[in-house]
N, C-alpha and C positions, 0 to 999 in steps of 0.2 A: 504493501499499499505506502502511497508517495503524497512525504509529509506534504502538513497545510504550507504553501509559498510563507514565508516574511515580506512582506513590503517594508518598502522606506518613512514609513509616516511622520508626518512636520514634529520637528518636539513640540510646539506647540500643542497641537494634541493633546499632550500629556494634561495641561490644563484645568479642558475642562472636559462635563459629560454629557452622558444625554439627560435631558430635561424629565423631571422628575412629572410635569403639568404630564407629555408625551405617555412616560411611563402610565400613568394612572388611566390613558384614552385607552391602552392597550387592553384596560382589563371588561370595557364600554360594552363589549359585544352581544355580554348575555340581556339576553330577554329584560326586561321589566324593569329594569338597571334606570333609575331617576339619578340626572347626574347636575351636582353644583359645580361641578369641576371645571368644567371652562368660561373663558374671557370669553365669548363671540357676544358678538349683539342676536336680536330674535331673527333670524330672517323673514320671518311672520311681517317684520316688521318692516321691510325693506319695501319702499316707494316705487316699484316693480312697472307699474304703469307710466313716470315718469323720466326712470330710467331710461322703461323703451324706448318713449317718445325725443328721449338722446341721443339714443342708438343712433335711430334712425335719419335723423337732423346730421346728424355725423357721418353718413352715407350720405346721403341726398346733398348736401351742400359740402360738405368738409373732405373725401375720401381722398386726395389724394398726397392731404395731408394727412391724415388719420389711417392710413394705411402702409403709410412710406415709413421710411427711418426718420427720429425727427432730432432735436437740437439736446446734448445733452442736461441744459439745462431746466429743460421743458418748455414744453407748448405756450407759446405768450401765451393764448386768453385765458389758457387757465392758470397761470401765473398769474393774470392782469385779478382775477375771478379771489384765488388765495389769497392777494396782495388786500382786495374789498374786507374777505373775509375779518380779517385780522383786524383792519381798519377800523370795520361796524364793531370791532369786540377792542377798541381804545389802544391797539397798536400802532403806531405809523411805519409803515413796511411798502416800497416800493417793487411791484414785480420784478423788475431788477435786481432787487436785493434778496433774490430765494432762488431754491433751487427744489425742484417735484422731484421727487425718491419716490421708488415702488415699495412705498409702504414706509411707513415713520420705524419699520427694523432697521430697511438699510438707512437712513442718517443715522441712526444709532454709531452705525459697521461704520461708516463712513469716518462718524468721529473719533470709534479706533482707529482706523486706520489711517489719520490725520495725526490724531496727538498722541496714541497711546502707542508705548514697545517695552518691550523684556528688561524690568525691573522699577520702570514708574508703580506711582501710584495713584489711584483713584478714588476716591471718599465717595460714598451710594447713602443711601435710607438705610435703617436697619426699622423692616422688612425693603424691597423693593421686587420690581420687575427684574423676573429669572432670567427671562433671556439678554436681559442688561451688565448682567454679572457675568455673564458665559461670552457676550461676547468682549467684554474686553478683556478676560480673561485670558482668550484664545490672541490676541492680542500681544499679551505676555502682563498682562497689567499687575498689581496687585491693588485687591478690591478691598477697602475698606469700610464697618459700617459708622454711623454716624447715626446717633439714638432720635427716634421720631420716635410723638406720640400722638395723641388725636388734632393734634391741630398743626402736625408734620412736625419736621425736621428741626434741634433745640439750637435756634443757630447760638450760644453762647460755648454748648459741643461744638457745632461745627466750625466754630473760630481756634477753639483749642486742638482741636485736628488739623486745620489748615496750617497750624502753625508749626504742628510736631512732624508732619507728612509734608508740607510741599506738595500734595497733589499737582497730576497735570492739569485734574476738569474732576467738578464736583459734579456728579448727577441728580436730579431731582423730579419728583413728580409733583408739583405743587399743591396738583386740583383733582381731584376722589381718586387718590394711585389708587394703585397695580401693586403688592396686593389689600394695602393697611388700609386704602379708603379714608383716607384724614385729608385734611385741604388746610394748607398754610393758610396762617390767619395774615388782616393785609400787614400790622408792625410785623410782623417776621418776616416776610418778606422783603419789603424794604432791607430792612437788616442783614439778610442775607445779599441782596444787593452792591448796600455797602461794604461789607465783610471783602465782595469781592474785587472792589476797587477798592480796598483799603490793602488790599491781598496780592493783588493782580490773581486770580483765581480765573479763569474761566466756571462759570454755573453752565451746566447744562440743563436747561426746561424740557420736560417730556410732556404733551400736551393734548392726548388722544384724549380724556375726560371731561377736558375741563366743559364745552356744551351739553353734559350728562344732566345739569344738577335739576333738583326736584320741585325746593318752595320758593326760590329763590337763588337768582345767578350768584358765584363767588365773586373773591376779589381778583379788581384785574391783574393781569399776567404778570410774569413776570417780566415781558417783552412789556408789556403797554405801561408796566411803572419805571421802565428805566428813564422816558420822562422826566420822573422825577429827583434821578438818586442821576445826580452831574457826572459822567464817563462809564456808569455802568453797562452802557451800551456795548460798547468795545469789551465789555468782558461776556459775555450772554450769546447761547445758541440755545436756539429754540430751537422746536422739533415738531411737527402738527400732525394730524391722521384723517381722512376720510372714510376708514374703516370703522368705525362705534358710530359715528354720524350717519353715513350714506351705503357703505357696502364693502365689507372689507376684498371681495372677490375685483372689487377692483384695483388691491392693490397701490393704492394712491397716498401717499402724503408729504410732506417738504422741510426744508428746511432751509431758515435766515439765520446767518451768521455775519461776523465784520470780514469786510471784501479780504482782506488778507487768507483767508480761516475756507470761506463759499469756495475762493479759488482752488483749492487743495485739496478739497471736495469731489468741485467738479472733475479736478484732472483722476483723481481714481472712481471716482463713476465711469468715467471713460475706458479706462479695464476691463468695470465689474460688466455692467450691462449696456455700454454705449447710449442707451437711452433707458427710459420707460414708458412703460406702451403706450405705442402714440395716440391707437384705438379710445383706450382706457380714459385717457385724458381731453379728450373730445368730448369722450362723450361726459364726462364729469364735470365740464366744462359748460357745455350747452344746458348741464342741467342745472349748475349752480347759477348761472346766465337769465332761467326761465325764476327767474325767484323759487322754486320747489322746497329747498329743503326746510326750511321757517315754517311749516304745516309739518311736512316728519320729522322734526325734532316734536316740535309740541306734542307728536304724536307719542315717539317712543319716550320722552319725559313723564307724561300721564301711565303708560306702562309701566314701566321701569320702577318710578314711583310705586305704583301701588303693592306692587313684587314683596320691594324691596319694607312694605311696613309691613307686608303677612307673614312673608321670613323671618322677619325682628317678635310680630306677639306672637308665631309658632313655637322660635325658637325659647323665650321667656315660659309659653305652657308648658312644653314640653322636656322640657331639659334644666329650666329653673335655675336654681344654683351653678349649675354645671355646669354654667357657662356663660361669658360675660362676654360685649361688645359695644361700642357705641353703634348708634343706627345711623346709618348713614345719607347723607345731602344730598347727595347723588354719584355719578356710575356703578357701575356693575356689581360689585363684592360689598357683602360682611367679610370681616375679619374679627374673628372670634377667640379667647383662649378656652381654653378646660382647666377648670379651677380646680379637678378632685374635690370637689365640695359633694358629702353622700358617701366618697369610698368609690367615687365614677374615675374612670381613665382620665390622666391629665397627660398622656401623648397623643400628637396626632400622629403620627406615621403608623404606632401601635393599635390606631381606633380607625385606621383606614380597610385595613382589610376587611377585618367587624363589622362596618360601614355595606362596602363590597357584599361582604356575607350577604346583609340584611336588604341589602337592593337598595343603594343611594350613595352615590361618589362627592367627593370633594378632595380639595389638592390642602394635604399637611400643608403647614407654615413653615419651619425650621429649612427647605432650601432659600427659600429666599432671603434669607439670610447671609449676607459676604462673610461675615466675620461671629462669631456669639449668638450662635441658631438657638430659637427658643422654642421646644420641641414641642408647649401646649397651647402655641397656635397651630391653626386653619383658616383655609380662603375656602364661602362659599360660592357660589355667584345663582345672586338669581335671575337672570335675564333669560334665562331660555325656557325656567320649566314655569311655567300654567301654575296661576294661583292655588289649585287642586292638589296639582303635583308638588309642589311645595309643603304643600303642610303636609303631606305624607310623606316625604321623604326627610321632614323633618322626624314625623313619627319613628320610619328604621332609625333613624341618627340617633335620639334616647332609645331604641330598640338595644343597636348596636355600644350606646354606653354602658348599658346592664350586664351584658355578658357574658 
């Protein structure tokens, strides 16, 4: 029998491992599983009729551009629409100051390619987006967690870490973060920008969820607030996405940054994919220009807000003191902590297989920490489950705790 071939994999692959979320998905093929594991928007909320209309318009009126190679920086009509979108949210951005990316994940990859290298240090929130940790580690960065609470990253602790480690950049999800669901307060946002200027440290603002608020809009983005903190625009990279508010299948995000950084990102993107799908960009540009996004967002906010309340109520009723969480004000997630009250299990990873056996899935929280993982935490998504399934899924989770 021939020995298995040995391949010369790049050493950087030794710094990353497969996603814990993707591993959970492998277990979801069983019939009857109720999943709180994914971070997906509900496909039933996609504005299919108007997206189809925008696609027909792209083929009827823009076929030469939509079906051809395009500029690496992006389709100019879409860049103009995205700039208008950010301007409506209080940020002063021109179309030429942003590039279109293949989802905001590519924007993070471009940040890694242009700024990270073996041995450098990067600070993230604890917890934070798992794929960001993996991306930065892939490029050799040592990723360090900064303490965060229900109001986002703690500026005092963040400053101490910046002074100690002199990071290449700090990565934050200030609004309805994944997985923690926290929203950085207005005061803390200003302090973060002041830290960036004082220590000349780049801040990466990832904002895929900012428009999915429930009862009231969140504070302005860091990008919008740079006008209030002199010099801070030179130290901010902002990444946005249409995945959670329009369609993840279009794979469209964007990135705005100081001109020298944006130029390097464009160069790296040329090597990566030449350009984001021109057809998808044309469809999105037409959709946004027609003004349909506002109504679609109102509908999504209403549905997600109701599901978040139903899940929160069910957790209180079914798990009682065995679980603690802060009700989310937007986004797609509830971040919870198992307390161990009454002798119940207090380890998310240990609970996960028991929950699968009961027919419900979630993601244990420990992998979302770059350092000092907290085993008692877990992430629950209410986005794709109907209200009855949410109630039943939480009841199954309660049974799993008692097994």
